[in-house]
N, C-alpha and C positions, 0 to 999 in steps of 0.2 A: 651579345649574350642576352638570352631571354630572361625576363624578370617576372616574378609572380604578379598576379593580377591585383587590381584594386577591386575588392569585393563589392557587390551591390545587389539590391533585392527590391523587386516590385512585382507582385503577382497581378497579372493582367485579369481584368474583369471577365474577358471572354472565356477564361479557363473554367469558371465556375459551373456553367451548364454541362460541360463535358464531364467535369468531375462528379457532378451529381448523377448523371446518367450512368457512369461507370460504377457507382456504388451498387447497382443491381447486378453487375457482372463480376466484381472482384470479391474475394473472400476476406481480404485483409480488413480487420476491424480497426477503425480509427477514432472511436469514441474516446473522449477524455484524454486526448494527446495534445501537447502544446510544443511548438517549436520556439527555440530561443536563438537569437543571433546578436552579434555586435555590429554597431554602425560606426565604422572607422572615420567617416566624414563628419557625422553629427555628434560623435562622442556620446553615444547612448547604447544601452542594452535593452532590447525589446523582445516581446514574445507575442505569439498569436496561436489560436487553436487551429487544429487541422479540421478541414471541412468547414462548417458554418456555425459551430457552437460558440456563440459569443463574439467578442471583438478583440482585436489586438490592443496592446498597450505598451508603453515604455515603463521600465522599472524606475521608480523615482530615486535614483542614486545620486548622492552628492557629486556634482560634476568635477570636483577637484581630484577625484580618484579615477577619472577616465581620461586617457591620453592616447588617441588613435588606437582604440581597441580592435584587435583582430583575433577572433577565436574565443569561444566560451566553453565552459564546462559546468556541470551541475552536480552538486552533492545532494541527492534527493533526501537521504536520511537526515542530514543536518539542515536541510532547507536553505542551502546557500548556492549562490552562483559565483563563478570565478571567471575572470577574463584576462587576456594577455594584452597589456599595453605595449605598443611598439614605439611610442614616442618617448622623448626625454630619457634615452638610454635603456628603456625597457623595464617593466615591472609586472607583477601579478596583483590585480585588484580583486576584491571580494565584497560581497554584501549578502544579507538575507534576501530571500526571493521577493520580499515585500519592499526591498530597497533600504531597509534600516541597517544600522551597524556596519557601514562600509569602512573599508580600510585597505592597506597594502599588506600582502603576505611577506613575512621575513624570508628573503631569498639570499641571505649572506652565504657566500661560498659558491654560488652559482653565477653564471654570466648570461648576457643577452647580446648576441651578435647576429644581426639580421634574423630576429626571432620570428617564427611562424609555426602555427599549429599548437593546439593545446589538448591534452588528454589527462584525465583524472583517474586515480585508482584509490577510492575511499577505503577499501579494505586494507591496503598497505599504507594508507595515510600519506600519499604523495600526489603531486601534480607535475606533469612533464610538458616541455616545449622543445621545439627543434631550433637549433642554431645553424641556419643554413650557411652563414658566413664563418662559422667557427668550427665546423666539423665535429659537433658534439650535440648531446642532448642534455638540457638543463633540467633540474628538478628542484622542488621545494617541498618541505614537510608541511602537511596541513596543520600540524599542531603549533606552527610558528617558530620551530627550533632551527630554521635555516635550511640550506639546501646544498647542492653540489653539481658536479658535472659527470656525465657518463661518457667515457671515451668509447668510440665505436670504430677504432682503427682496425682495418682488415676488411671492411665493407665500404661501399660508396658512402661518403659522409658529408652530405649537404642536406640534412633533413629539413623539409619545409612543411610537412604534414605528417602526423604520427598517430598511432593508436596502441593501446596496451592490450595484450592478449593474456588475461590472467590464467586461463586454463593451461596454457603451455609455458607460462612464465616468461613471455617474450614481449619485446616492443618492436613494432614495424614502422617504417617510414618511407616516404616518397622522396626522390631526388629529381628536382625539376630540370636541371640542366643536363645531367648525365643520363636521363631516361632510364632510371633504375628504381626498383622496389627492393628495400633491404630490411634486414632484421638482426636482432641480437637478443641474448638473454637480458633480463632486466638489470643485471649488474654490469652489462656491457660485454660480457664474455661471448665467445663463439659468434662473432659477427659474420654475416654472409649477405651476398646479393641473391635475391630470390630468382629462381628459374621461372621466367615469365614467357617461355616459348609458346607461340600460338596466340599470344595476346598483344594488343596494341599498347605500347608505352611511349607516349609522345607528350612531353611536358607535364608529367603527373604532379598533381597537387592534392594531397590528402588521401588517406586510406581508411578503410573500415572493414570489419570482419563479420561474417555471418557464421557463427560457430556450428550450427547444426548441419551446415553443408561443407564445413571446413574450407571455406573460400575467403579470399581477400579481394576487395574491390578497390579501384582507384580511379580518380577523375583525370582525364587527359585534356588539359586546357588547350594545348596546341592542336591536338588531334581530334577535338570535338567528339570524344567518345568516352565510354566507361569500360575499362579493362578488368579482367579478373584472372586469378590463378589459384591453384590449391595452396594451402598454407605451407606445405612442405615443398612447394615448387612443382612446375609442370601443370598439364591440364588446363592451360590458359585459353582465353578466348575474349571475344567482344560481347559485352552485355547488350543483347538486342532488346531495346525497350520500346521499339516501334514508334519512335518519335525523334525529332531533330534535337541534337544535343550541341549547344553552342557555348564554347569556352567554359566548361564546367570546372569547378574547384571545390575540394572538400567533399566528403561523403558521410552521410549518416543514414542508418537503415533500421527499419523495424523488422527485418527478416524477409519481407515481401516487397517492399518499396524502397527505392533509393532516393535520397534527397541531396541536392547540391546547390551551390551558388553559381549563377551564370553571369559573367561579365557582359556578354553581348546583349542580353535582355535586361540586365540590371534587376534581377529577380531571383527568387528561390524557385528551383524547378524540381520535378520529381518524375519518376518512372517506375512502373510496376515490372518486376522481373518476369512476370508471365506475359508481358507485352500487351496487357489488355486495357490499361486505363491510367489516368492520373488523378491526383487529388489537388486540393488547393488550400491556401491559408486565408483565413478571414483577417487580413492585416489592417483593416480600417481602425484607426486610432493608434497604430504603432508606427514609429519612425522607420523609414527605409532609405538609408543614405550611406552608401558604402558598406553594404551588408556582407558579413562574413558567412561562411558555411554554417548551416543550422545544426543544432543538436536537439534531441527529442526528450521530452519528459512525459511519462505516461502515468495515469492514476494506477494505484496498486491493483495487482491481480493475484489471486491465490495460486499456489503451486500444488498440484495433486488434487486431493479431495478437498474442495473449498467449502465444507459445511461444518460448523461447530457442533459439538454434542454436549449435552448436560448430564452430569453424573452426580450421584448422591443418594440419600434414602428418601423414600416416598412418604415421609411423615412430617407434619409441621415441626418447625424448629431445626430441621436438618440444614446442613450447609451444602449448598449446591455449587458445583464448579463448572464453569464454561471452558471447554477445551480451547487452547490457543490454536491459531491457524498458521500454516507456513505460507509466506508470501514470496512471489518471484523477486529475485534480486536484480540489480542493474546488469544490463548487457553493455558494459563500458567499452568493449571492443567494437560495438556498433554505434556508440554515442547515443544509446537508448537508456534512459535512467527511469527507474520505477519503484525503487525501494520506499516503503512507507516512512513518513516522517513521524507519525504518531499512530497508535493503536488504542481504540477505546471500546468499552463494553456497555451494553444497555440490556437490562433484564425486563422482561414483559410478563405480566400475569393476567391470564384471561384476555389476551390481546391488547392490554393497556400497559404503557410504560410505567415502571415503578420509579417514583421520584427518588433521586439520589442513588439508585442502584446501578452504579457505573464501574463496579470492580469486577474482577474475574470470578469472585465468589459472592454468594448471597446467602444470608440466613433466611430461609423460607418460613416465616412465622405464620403465614396464612395458607389455607388450602387453595388449590386452583391448578391451572395448567400453565406451566412456566416454559418460556423459551428465552434464549439469549441471542443477542446480536453482537457481532464483532465488526467494527468499522476500522479500516485502514485508510489513512489520509496522507496525501502530499499536496504540493502546490497545484498539480494538474487536476485533482479531484479526489473523490472518495469512493470506496467500494465497501458495501455492507453485505455480510453473509449472516443468515439466521439459521438457528438449529431447526432441522427438518421436523423432528417429532416433538410433540408437546410432552413435557415431563410433568406427570400428574403427582401432586402432593395431596394425599388423602388423610382425613382424620379417622380415627378408630375409637370405638367405645366398647369397653368390656367390664364384666362384673367380677369382683372378687368375693370371697366367702362372706355370707350375710351373718351378722351377729345379732342375737336377740336379747331383749331386756324384758323378761317375763314379769318383773315387778311393775314396770310401766306399760307393758303391752305394746312395745315399739320394736322396731328393727333398724339396725344401722346398715345401710346399703352402701358398700364401697364401690365407687365407679372409677375405672381407670380410663383416662382419655389421652390422646396425643394432641399436642398443641395447646392453645389457650382459647377458651370460649365460655359460653354460658350453659349451665346445666339447669334443667327444669324437671321437677318431679310432680306428677299429677296422676289422676286416675279416679275411677269410680270407687268411692269409699276411702280415698286417700287425701290427706291434707296436703295442699300445695306447698312446695318448697323450691328454693332457687339458690344457685351459686353463680354470681355474675362473672367471676374470674376464676373459673375452674381450670386446673392444670394438674397433670400427673394423676394421683389417686385422690379423689374427693369423697368426703362422707356426706350422705344424705340420710336424714332420719325419717323413716316411714311411720306415719301416725294415721290412725283411722279417723274417719269422719262420717257423719250421717248415720245411716242404718248399720254400717259396719261397726261403728263405735258402740252403738246400742247393743249389738249382738255380742261384741267382745266383752262388754260389761256384764251381760247376763249369763253368757255361756263360758266365758274365758277363752273363746276361740273365734277368729274371724278370718276369712279368706279374701284377699284383695288382689287386684291386678294393677300393678304400678306401671306407668309410662315414664320413661326417662328420655328426655329430648336434649341432645347436645348440639349447640350451634357454634361451630368453630369460627375463628376470625376469618372473615372473607368467604365463608362457606354457608351452605344450607343446613338446616336442622337434620340431625340423624336420630332416629327414634329406635329405642329398644324397649322390650316389654319383659316384666318380671312378675311371676306369680309368687306371692308370699303368704304364708299362713302365720298370723300373729296370735300369740298366746299370752294370757294374763292370769296370774294367780288370783283366785277369787277370795274375798274375805268371808270367813265363817263366823 
């Protein structure tokens, strides 16, 4: 009887120059992606960035929660990593991605019989594993309420690698000894063996789906190949990656590149489906000892139009709103996780960040050009999108009806402003006046000075030209002019 492999990983240094050369030839973007794997020999969970961005590392998890781990899964939104312990009867361990808050998931009601493979479905709140020796699929609820078994009678039932297809509500698995790929509904109903005609199936371990092509891929450990078929069967073939594939196990994919563990090379390998190139992991600093197949965590990306917009009124004191963005969700069927763990906002005025303005809305008390930035972050990195157009908040100055006091020879000038700022009144023949904290409608008393006062006293009439300057908070002075004829009753 053939037995599943002991997983291992060590990326050869010679692969790096080839990988960098291929960056010029391949269209697959690999920035801000991190691979995670379990080390069954060293009892560690490790990660490393794809290509050369940084260094690998071990997650500092309390070792009492690690016992021959094989297989990992990531809940990107919750910032957690899960792993399948195959030692001491089997268990599911978990921790935050920084290693804190480690523990065991409550799996009461489920069993572990030659467990292999791990797949998570955060939307349904479950994690699954295959029981190759028990003819079933075990699951546990992520909320800690226990688990159960999914009977898959009616299809070949020795699952040693599995994936969840949320789009079709199915679970797929590989059968190492029987050389079969099988599937069932998530409740275990309608189990079938997949029609893999035309494709090699030789000691398969691990499956992954690329949804946009409606294909499922599997690693043939015995056949040194990667096979594929349509999700509903047929159309199978051999994935020609234009490189040697030795003892592959487990599959993860970003849609353009396949990743697997190679027992022969004791390393994580990859191949582009276009057959053009490979990538590498910068694993320095990370443990590589009995490495299981990798899973991928990608920094958040927007879905659709990834530009926020600002809405509100263009006057000081208005509440501005930054539109939320839609972010791509996990491709759990591919073992590619990318959901944001957190989303934050930052407002800018005149290209400078506003201290403390980190909410989706902002009270724009000052004039200026406003933009908002939306940042989505997970363990792999962050992505920031900024509103494309500057939202201008402008102050206005207007006059209301002037009221005259002929006894005193003055006029009350009512000035309506938006926002808050300083009002100054001056002009030739006008006594200076000021309101430091003008808002709404403010009154200014126009009084004569100099020659205009003398003329008003002698003739009872003087014509002045008043200048009103409004300096809103954060803005430049706005000037308005008003010609006023002042009259005064003369004493007889």
